[in-house]
The first five atom37 places (N, CA, C, CB, O) and aatype in JSON, in Angstrom:
{
  "aatype": [12, 10, 6, 15, 5, 3, 18, 15, 4, 14, 18, 4, 7, 6, 14, 0, 6, 0, 19, 10, 3, 10, 15, 7, 7, 3, 5, 15, 18, 18, 6, 3, 4, 14, 19, 4, 4, 1, 14, 9, 10, 13, 5, 10, 8, 16, 3, 7, 19, 3, 17, 16, 10, 6, 19, 5, 1, 6, 3, 3],
  "atom_mask": [
    [1, 1, 1, 1, 1],
    [1, 1, 1, 1, 1],
    [1, 1, 1, 1, 1],
    [1, 1, 1, 1, 1],
    [1, 1, 1, 1, 1],
    [1, 1, 1, 1, 1],
    [1, 1, 1, 1, 1],
    [1, 1, 1, 1, 1],
    [1, 1, 1, 1, 1],
    [1, 1, 1, 1, 1],
    [1, 1, 1, 1, 1],
    [1, 1, 1, 1, 1],
    [1, 1, 1, 0, 1],
    [1, 1, 1, 1, 1],
    [1, 1, 1, 1, 1],
    [1, 1, 1, 1, 1],
    [1, 1, 1, 1, 1],
    [1, 1, 1, 1, 1],
    [1, 1, 1, 1, 1],
    [1, 1, 1, 1, 1],
    [1, 1, 1, 1, 1],
    [1, 1, 1, 1, 1],
    [1, 1, 1, 1, 1],
    [1, 1, 1, 0, 1],
    [1, 1, 1, 0, 1],
    [1, 1, 1, 1, 1],
    [1, 1, 1, 1, 1],
    [1, 1, 1, 1, 1],
    [1, 1, 1, 1, 1],
    [1, 1, 1, 1, 1],
    [1, 1, 1, 1, 1],
    [1, 1, 1, 1, 1],
    [1, 1, 1, 1, 1],
    [1, 1, 1, 1, 1],
    [1, 1, 1, 1, 1],
    [1, 1, 1, 1, 1],
    [1, 1, 1, 1, 1],
    [1, 1, 1, 1, 1],
    [1, 1, 1, 1, 1],
    [1, 1, 1, 1, 1],
    [1, 1, 1, 1, 1],
    [1, 1, 1, 1, 1],
    [1, 1, 1, 1, 1],
    [1, 1, 1, 1, 1],
    [1, 1, 1, 1, 1],
    [1, 1, 1, 1, 1],
    [1, 1, 1, 1, 1],
    [1, 1, 1, 0, 1],
    [1, 1, 1, 1, 1],
    [1, 1, 1, 1, 1],
    [1, 1, 1, 1, 1],
    [1, 1, 1, 1, 1],
    [1, 1, 1, 1, 1],
    [1, 1, 1, 1, 1],
    [1, 1, 1, 1, 1],
    [1, 1, 1, 1, 1],
    [1, 1, 1, 1, 1],
    [1, 1, 1, 1, 1],
    [1, 1, 1, 1, 1],
    [1, 1, 1, 1, 1]
  ],
  "atom_positions": [
    [[-257.9, 36.18, -190.59], [-256.48, 36.06, -190.38], [-255.77, 36.73, -191.56], [-256.06, 34.57, -190.23], [-256.03, 36.4, -192.72]],
    [[-254.88, 37.66, -191.26], [-254.13, 38.37, -192.3], [-252.73, 37.79, -192.42], [-254.06, 39.87, -191.99], [-252.08, 37.46, -191.42]],
    [[-252.27, 37.67, -193.64], [-250.91, 37.22, -193.96], [-250.33, 38.2, -194.97], [-250.89, 35.74, -194.51], [-251.08, 38.86, -195.7]],
    [[-249.02, 38.29, -195.02], [-248.39, 39.09, -196.07], [-247.53, 38.19, -196.94], [-247.53, 40.24, -195.44], [-246.98, 37.19, -196.48]],
    [[-247.44, 38.56, -198.21], [-246.69, 37.76, -199.18], [-245.96, 38.69, -200.13], [-247.63, 36.8, -199.97], [-246.56, 39.58, -200.73]],
    [[-244.66, 38.49, -200.26], [-243.89, 39.23, -201.26], [-244.15, 38.64, -202.63], [-242.37, 39.2, -200.92], [-244.34, 37.43, -202.77]],
    [[-244.14, 39.49, -203.64], [-244.3, 39.04, -205.02], [-243.57, 40.01, -205.93], [-245.81, 38.93, -205.42], [-243.2, 41.11, -205.51]],
    [[-243.36, 39.61, -207.17], [-242.78, 40.49, -208.19], [-243.85, 40.81, -209.2], [-241.54, 39.82, -208.88], [-244.6, 39.93, -209.62]],
    [[-243.94, 42.06, -209.6], [-244.92, 42.47, -210.59], [-244.67, 41.7, -211.89], [-244.87, 44.01, -210.84], [-243.53, 41.66, -212.36]],
    [[-245.71, 41.09, -212.47], [-245.52, 40.34, -213.72], [-245.27, 41.23, -214.94], [-246.72, 39.48, -213.97], [-244.95, 40.73, -216.01]],
    [[-245.4, 42.55, -214.79], [-245.13, 43.48, -215.88], [-243.72, 44.07, -215.76], [-246.17, 44.61, -215.89], [-242.89, 43.91, -216.66]],
    [[-243.46, 44.76, -214.64], [-242.2, 45.49, -214.51], [-241.15, 44.75, -213.69], [-242.45, 46.83, -213.89], [-239.98, 45.13, -213.7]],
    [[-241.54, 43.69, -212.98], [-240.6, 42.89, -212.21], [-240.23, 43.46, -210.85], [0.0, 0.0, 0.0], [-239.43, 42.86, -210.13]],
    [[-240.78, 44.61, -210.48], [-240.45, 45.22, -209.2], [-241.07, 44.42, -208.04], [-240.94, 46.68, -209.15], [-242.18, 43.91, -208.17]],
    [[-240.34, 44.32, -206.93], [-240.89, 43.61, -205.77], [-241.97, 44.45, -205.08], [-239.77, 43.26, -204.77], [-241.91, 45.68, -205.07]],
    [[-242.95, 43.76, -204.51], [-244.03, 44.41, -203.76], [-244.53, 43.41, -202.73], [-245.19, 44.89, -204.71], [-244.11, 42.26, -202.69]],
    [[-245.44, 43.87, -201.89], [-246.0, 43.01, -200.85], [-247.52, 43.07, -200.9], [-245.48, 43.43, -199.45], [-248.1, 44.15, -201.02]],
    [[-248.16, 41.92, -200.81], [-249.62, 41.83, -200.75], [-250.01, 41.44, -199.33], [-250.17, 40.8, -201.79], [-249.37, 40.59, -198.71]],
    [[-251.07, 42.05, -198.82], [-251.66, 41.66, -197.54], [-252.92, 40.86, -197.87], [-251.98, 42.91, -196.63], [-253.82, 41.36, -198.54]],
    [[-252.96, 39.63, -197.38], [-254.01, 38.69, -197.75], [-254.92, 38.39, -196.56], [-253.4, 37.39, -198.28], [-254.44, 38.17, -195.45]],
    [[-256.23, 38.4, -196.8], [-257.21, 38.03, -195.78], [-257.65, 36.6, -196.04], [-258.44, 39.01, -195.8], [-258.46, 36.34, -196.93]],
    [[-257.11, 35.67, -195.28], [-257.39, 34.25, -195.48], [-258.79, 33.85, -195.02], [-256.37, 33.42, -194.75], [-259.26, 32.77, -195.38]],
    [[-259.44, 34.69, -194.24], [-260.76, 34.33, -193.71], [-261.85, 34.35, -194.79], [-261.15, 35.28, -192.59], [-262.94, 33.83, -194.56]],
    [[-261.56, 34.93, -195.96], [-262.55, 35.01, -197.02], [-262.56, 33.82, -197.96], [0.0, 0.0, 0.0], [-263.32, 33.81, -198.92]],
    [[-261.73, 32.81, -197.71], [-261.67, 31.65, -198.6], [-260.97, 31.98, -199.91], [0.0, 0.0, 0.0], [-260.23, 32.97, -199.99]],
    [[-261.2, 31.16, -200.93], [-260.58, 31.38, -202.23], [-261.06, 32.72, -202.8], [-260.91, 30.22, -203.21], [-262.23, 33.07, -202.69]],
    [[-260.12, 33.46, -203.41], [-260.44, 34.78, -203.94], [-259.68, 35.03, -205.22], [-260.13, 35.87, -202.91], [-258.56, 34.56, -205.39]],
    [[-260.29, 35.78, -206.12], [-259.63, 36.32, -207.31], [-259.96, 37.8, -207.36], [-260.08, 35.58, -208.63], [-261.13, 38.17, -207.29]],
    [[-258.95, 38.63, -207.49], [-259.18, 40.07, -207.53], [-258.02, 40.76, -208.23], [-259.38, 40.64, -206.1], [-256.95, 40.17, -208.4]],
    [[-258.24, 42.01, -208.62], [-257.22, 42.81, -209.28], [-256.74, 43.9, -208.35], [-257.76, 43.41, -210.59], [-257.52, 44.51, -207.62]],
    [[-255.43, 44.15, -208.4], [-254.83, 45.31, -207.75], [-253.81, 45.86, -208.72], [-254.16, 44.94, -206.36], [-253.18, 45.12, -209.47]],
    [[-253.65, 47.17, -208.7], [-252.65, 47.8, -209.55], [-251.27, 47.68, -208.92], [-253.0, 49.27, -209.8], [-251.13, 47.76, -207.7]],
    [[-250.26, 47.49, -209.75], [-248.87, 47.47, -209.28], [-248.56, 48.83, -208.64], [-247.87, 47.15, -210.45], [-248.9, 49.86, -209.23]],
    [[-247.94, 48.85, -207.47], [-247.62, 50.12, -206.83], [-246.53, 50.9, -207.56], [-247.2, 49.88, -205.4], [-246.31, 52.08, -207.26]],
    [[-245.84, 50.27, -208.51], [-244.76, 50.95, -209.25], [-245.23, 51.37, -210.64], [-243.54, 50.03, -209.36], [-245.17, 52.56, -210.97]],
    [[-245.69, 50.42, -211.46], [-246.04, 50.74, -212.85], [-247.54, 50.95, -213.06], [-245.57, 49.63, -213.76], [-247.96, 51.35, -214.15]],
    [[-248.35, 50.69, -212.03], [-249.81, 50.93, -212.04], [-250.6, 50.05, -213.01], [-250.08, 52.36, -212.38], [-251.75, 50.36, -213.31]],
    [[-250.02, 48.98, -213.5], [-250.76, 48.06, -214.36], [-251.55, 47.08, -213.5], [-249.81, 47.3, -215.32], [-251.13, 46.76, -212.38]],
    [[-252.69, 46.58, -214.01], [-253.54, 45.68, -213.22], [-252.96, 44.27, -213.12], [-254.94, 45.62, -213.81], [-252.6, 43.66, -214.13]],
    [[-252.88, 43.77, -211.91], [-252.37, 42.42, -211.63], [-253.53, 41.58, -211.12], [-251.19, 42.46, -210.6], [-254.28, 42.01, -210.24]],
    [[-253.67, 40.37, -211.66], [-254.67, 39.42, -211.18], [-254.06, 38.61, -210.04], [-255.17, 38.49, -212.33], [-253.05, 37.92, -210.23]],
    [[-254.68, 38.69, -208.87], [-254.27, 37.9, -207.71], [-255.26, 36.76, -207.56], [-254.21, 38.78, -206.41], [-256.47, 36.98, -207.55]],
    [[-254.75, 35.54, -207.44], [-255.6, 34.38, -207.2], [-255.12, 33.71, -205.92], [-255.58, 33.39, -208.41], [-254.04, 33.11, -205.88]],
    [[-255.94, 33.82, -204.89], [-255.63, 33.25, -203.58], [-256.44, 31.98, -203.4], [-255.94, 34.27, -202.44], [-257.66, 31.97, -203.55]],
    [[-255.75, 30.9, -203.07], [-256.39, 29.62, -202.79], [-256.05, 29.25, -201.35], [-255.93, 28.49, -203.8], [-254.88, 29.16, -200.98]],
    [[-257.09, 29.02, -200.53], [-256.85, 28.72, -199.12], [-257.93, 27.82, -198.55], [-256.76, 30.01, -198.31], [-259.08, 27.83, -198.99]],
    [[-257.53, 27.06, -197.54], [-258.51, 26.3, -196.76], [-258.64, 26.9, -195.37], [-258.1, 24.81, -196.67], [-259.23, 26.29, -194.48]],
    [[-258.09, 28.1, -195.18], [-258.12, 28.77, -193.89], [-256.84, 28.6, -193.1], [0.0, 0.0, 0.0], [-256.58, 29.36, -192.17]],
    [[-256.03, 27.61, -193.47], [-254.75, 27.37, -192.8], [-253.62, 27.46, -193.82], [-254.74, 25.98, -192.09], [-252.75, 28.33, -193.72]],
    [[-253.62, 26.57, -194.79], [-252.62, 26.58, -195.85], [-253.14, 27.43, -197.0], [-252.29, 25.13, -196.34], [-254.35, 27.49, -197.23]],
    [[-252.23, 28.08, -197.72], [-252.66, 28.94, -198.81], [-251.58, 29.08, -199.87], [-253.06, 30.31, -198.29], [-250.39, 28.87, -199.59]],
    [[-251.99, 29.44, -201.07], [-251.07, 29.76, -202.16], [-251.59, 31.02, -202.84], [-250.95, 28.57, -203.19], [-252.79, 31.29, -202.87]],
    [[-250.66, 31.79, -203.37], [-251.01, 33.02, -204.09], [-250.35, 32.97, -205.45], [-250.57, 34.29, -203.3], [-249.15, 32.72, -205.57]],
    [[-251.15, 33.21, -206.48], [-250.64, 33.34, -207.84], [-250.88, 34.76, -208.3], [-251.32, 32.3, -208.81], [-251.95, 35.33, -208.06]],
    [[-249.88, 35.35, -208.97], [-250.06, 36.68, -209.56], [-249.82, 36.55, -211.06], [-249.09, 37.74, -208.92], [-248.86, 35.91, -211.49]],
    [[-250.69, 37.18, -211.84], [-250.61, 37.08, -213.29], [-250.91, 38.43, -213.91], [-251.59, 36.01, -213.83], [-251.57, 39.29, -213.31]],
    [[-250.42, 38.59, -215.13], [-250.78, 39.76, -215.92], [-252.26, 39.68, -216.26], [-249.92, 39.85, -217.21], [-252.82, 38.59, -216.37]],
    [[-252.89, 40.81, -216.42], [-254.3, 40.83, -216.78], [-254.53, 40.17, -218.14], [-254.83, 42.26, -216.8], [-255.58, 39.57, -218.36]],
    [[-253.56, 40.28, -219.05], [-253.74, 39.77, -220.41], [-253.24, 38.34, -220.61], [-253.03, 40.68, -221.37], [-253.17, 37.88, -221.75]],
    [[-252.88, 37.63, -219.54], [-252.45, 36.22, -219.66], [-253.63, 35.3, -219.76], [-251.58, 35.81, -218.47], [-253.46, 34.08, -219.87]]
  ]
}
């Protein structure tokens, strides 16, 4: 199941959208900001129905 979530880059503050695959369970991964290209840590927590997404700077 795919979901989309808006977020703000923790470096430059620009808005962006993440597409999340909830079928994989809890996940931690890095993606570069589409604007400033810095690495963002995405932490997805899900039980397959409810979910939360945290975005953090790589150096936090």
